[in-house]
C-alpha positions as CSV (number, residue, x, y, z in Angstrom):
1,M,-11.5,-6.9,-10.5
2,L,-9.3,-4.5,-10.1
3,S,-5.3,-5.2,-9.3
4,T,-3.9,-4.3,-5.8
5,R,-1.6,-1.3,-8.2
6,K,-4.9,0.0,-9.5
7,K,-6.8,0.5,-6.8
8,V,-3.5,1.9,-5.1
9,E,-3.0,4.0,-8.5
10,R,-6.7,5.5,-8.0
11,A,-6.6,6.2,-4.3
12,L,-3.1,8.5,-5.3
13,A,-5.3,10.2,-8.3
14,E,-7.9,10.6,-5.7
15,G,-6.0,12.1,-2.5
16,V,-7.4,9.4,-0.3
17,L,-6.4,6.9,2.6
18,I,-6.7,3.0,1.7
19,D,-7.1,1.1,4.2
20,I,-5.0,-2.5,3.7
21,T,-3.8,-5.8,5.8
22,Y,-0.2,-5.9,5.3
23,E,2.1,-9.0,5.7
24,S,5.6,-8.1,6.2
25,A,8.9,-10.2,5.4
26,K,8.6,-11.0,9.0
27,R,5.3,-13.1,8.1
28,V,3.6,-10.5,10.9
29,V,0.0,-9.2,9.5
30,T,-1.0,-5.6,10.4
31,E,-3.7,-3.4,9.7
32,R,-2.8,-0.4,8.6
33,G,-4.3,2.9,6.7
34,V,-2.0,4.7,4.4
35,L,-2.4,7.5,2.5
36,P,-0.2,6.4,-1.0
37,E,2.3,9.3,-2.5
38,C,3.7,7.4,-5.2
39,V,4.0,3.8,-7.2
40,W,6.6,2.1,-8.6
41,E,8.1,-1.1,-10.2
42,E,11.8,-2.0,-9.6
43,D,13.8,-5.0,-10.3
44,G,10.5,-6.9,-11.5
45,R,8.4,-5.7,-7.9
46,E,5.4,-3.3,-7.6
47,Y,6.3,-0.9,-4.4
48,C,3.7,2.4,-3.3
49,L,5.6,5.1,-0.9
50,G,2.8,6.1,1.5
51,F,1.9,7.8,4.9
52,C,0.9,4.9,7.4
53,T,-1.1,5.6,9.7
54,L,0.2,2.7,12.3
55,R,3.8,4.3,12.1
56,N,2.6,7.9,12.0
57,A,5.3,7.9,9.2
58,E,6.3,7.1,5.9
59,R,6.6,3.4,4.6
60,T,7.4,1.9,1.5
61,F,5.2,-1.2,1.0
62,R,5.2,-4.4,-1.5
63,L,2.1,-4.3,-3.3
64,D,2.5,-8.1,-3.8
65,R,2.3,-8.2,0.5
66,I,-0.8,-6.2,0.7
67,K,-3.5,-9.1,1.4
68,E,-6.8,-6.6,1.2
69,I,-7.5,-3.2,0.3
70,S,-10.1,-0.8,0.1
71,H,-11.1,2.8,0.5
């Protein structure tokens, strides 16, 4: 099974939208479509910057808060 990071990186390389279930810092769970733009690690955490279809804006997502992912 691929890790969340590998799935996001594959979507980034293919230029495709991913569907995620995301849990915010306040523990609010949402379903979102995200078009990944980049992935990086900072202070031991992994992040994805991407265009979020729910908010219609660019957003940063912590990969450990992505509960489900598909594309």
